[in-house]
C-alpha positions in Angstrom: -59.8 6.7 60.9 -59.6 8.4 57.5 -56.1 9.1 56.3 -55.1 11.7 53.7 -51.7 11.5 52.1 -50.1 14.7 50.7 -46.7 16.3 50.0 -45.1 17.7 53.1 -44.9 21.5 53.4 -43.1 23.9 55.7 -46.1 24.0 58.0 -45.6 20.3 58.7 -42.1 20.9 60.1 -43.0 20.8 63.8 -45.2 17.7 63.4 -42.6 15.7 61.5 -39.9 16.8 64.0 -42.2 15.5 66.7 -42.7 12.1 65.0 -38.9 11.6 64.9 -38.6 12.7 68.5 -40.9 9.7 69.6 -39.2 6.7 71.3 -40.4 4.3 68.6 -38.8 6.4 65.8 -35.6 6.6 67.6 -35.7 2.8 68.4 -36.6 1.7 64.9 -35.0 4.3 62.6 -31.4 5.5 62.5 -32.5 8.9 63.9 -30.8 10.0 67.1 -32.6 11.3 70.2 -33.1 15.1 70.3 -33.5 15.6 66.6 -32.6 19.0 65.2 -35.5 21.0 63.8 -33.1 22.6 61.3 -32.3 19.1 59.9 -36.0 18.4 59.1 -36.5 22.0 57.8 -33.7 21.5 55.3 -35.1 18.2 54.1 -38.6 19.4 53.7 -37.7 22.6 52.0 -35.1 21.2 49.5 -36.2 21.5 46.0 -35.2 18.2 44.6 -36.7 16.0 41.9 -35.0 13.0 43.6 -37.0 12.9 46.8 -40.7 12.9 47.7 -41.6 13.8 51.3 -45.1 12.7 52.1 -47.2 13.1 55.3 -50.2 11.0 56.5 -52.8 13.3 58.0 -55.9 12.4 60.1 -58.4 15.1 61.1 -55.9 17.8 60.4 -53.1 16.2 62.4 -49.9 14.8 60.8 -49.7 11.2 62.2 -47.0 9.7 59.8 -44.3 10.5 57.4 -42.8 8.7 54.4 -40.0 9.6 52.0 -39.2 8.1 48.7 -35.7 8.7 47.4 -34.8 8.1 43.8 -31.3 6.9 43.0 -29.3 9.4 41.0 -26.8 7.1 39.4 -27.6 6.6 35.7 -27.4 2.8 36.1 -29.7 2.8 39.2 -32.4 5.2 38.1 -34.9 2.3 38.1 -34.4 2.1 42.0 -35.8 4.0 44.9 -35.5 3.7 48.7 -38.1 4.4 51.3 -38.2 5.4 54.9 -41.2 6.0 57.1 -42.4 6.5 60.7 -45.7 6.9 62.5 -46.2 9.0 65.6 -46.2 6.8 68.7 -49.7 8.0 69.7 -51.0 6.6 66.5 -49.0 3.5 66.0 -50.7 0.1 65.8 -53.8 1.6 64.0 -52.9 0.6 60.5 -51.7 4.1 59.6 -48.5 2.9 58.0 -50.4 1.2 55.1 -51.5 4.5 53.7 -48.2 6.2 53.1 -46.7 2.8 52.0 -49.5 2.5 49.4 -48.9 6.1 48.3 -45.2 5.7 47.7 -45.6 2.4 45.9 -48.3 3.9 43.6 -46.0 6.9 43.0 -43.1 4.6 42.2 -45.0 2.1 40.0 -47.4 4.3 38.1 -45.7 7.7 37.8 -42.0 7.4 38.2 -41.3 4.1 36.4 -39.4 2.6 39.4 -38.8 -1.1 39.1 -37.1 -1.7 42.5 -37.9 -0.3 45.9 -35.5 -1.1 48.7 -35.2 -0.5 52.3 -33.4 -1.5 55.5 -35.4 -2.4 58.6 -34.1 -3.4 62.1 -34.6 -7.1 62.5 -36.5 -6.6 65.7 -39.1 -4.3 64.1 -41.7 -7.0 63.6 -44.6 -4.6 62.9 -42.7 -2.8 60.1 -41.5 -6.1 58.6 -45.1 -7.4 58.6 -46.2 -4.2 56.9 -43.5 -4.4 54.2 -44.2 -8.0 53.5 -48.0 -7.1 53.1 -46.8 -4.8 50.2 -44.7 -7.4 48.5 -41.3 -6.7 50.0 -39.0 -9.7 50.5 -35.9 -10.2 52.6 -32.8 -10.2 50.5 -30.2 -10.4 53.3 -29.2 -9.4 56.8 -26.6 -6.9 57.9 -25.2 -8.0 61.3 -24.3 -5.2 63.7 -25.9 -2.7 61.2 -26.4 0.1 63.8 -25.7 1.1 67.4 -29.0 1.4 69.3 -29.7 1.8 73.0 -26.2 0.7 74.0 -25.9 -2.3 71.7 -25.4 -3.3 68.1 -28.5 -4.5 66.2 -28.9 -6.2 62.9 -31.1 -5.0 60.0 -32.7 -6.8 57.1 -32.4 -5.6 53.5 -35.8 -5.9 51.8 -36.9 -5.0 48.3 -40.0 -5.1 46.2 -39.7 -5.6 42.4 -42.4 -4.3 40.1 -42.3 -6.8 37.3 -45.2 -5.2 35.4 
């Protein structure tokens, strides 16, 4: 399956909204069920040099989404955070590697980002495996990090340092 990565545009709004309405996105991100379309519209259409909204597309269909957020604090401008999700119908097919590679390339080779950090629910084994594949390491655990499906769940803090 050929994957194309590109910047998200307004026409992608419905597809991104659909990704975050999927059960896996709700289980493994901090998104709530019944996401508001207006929330995603605002995020996609914001004109900010501090965030990069990317989509993974296959055969003209948006199958994944990733965001790279740059830290605005002067003392943390070398740091970015990422978040991503793949549509449930396309998960388990290796699609997550393409947007992950794209955000890392953007961070390392174009934005001079030294540290990329993220939080991941400790029960999201496939995401943890993906992040480790790209050099992320666990730095710590946040117990009772979020409330999910009627219970508190822990998250791992992971980061990747570009030492080059």
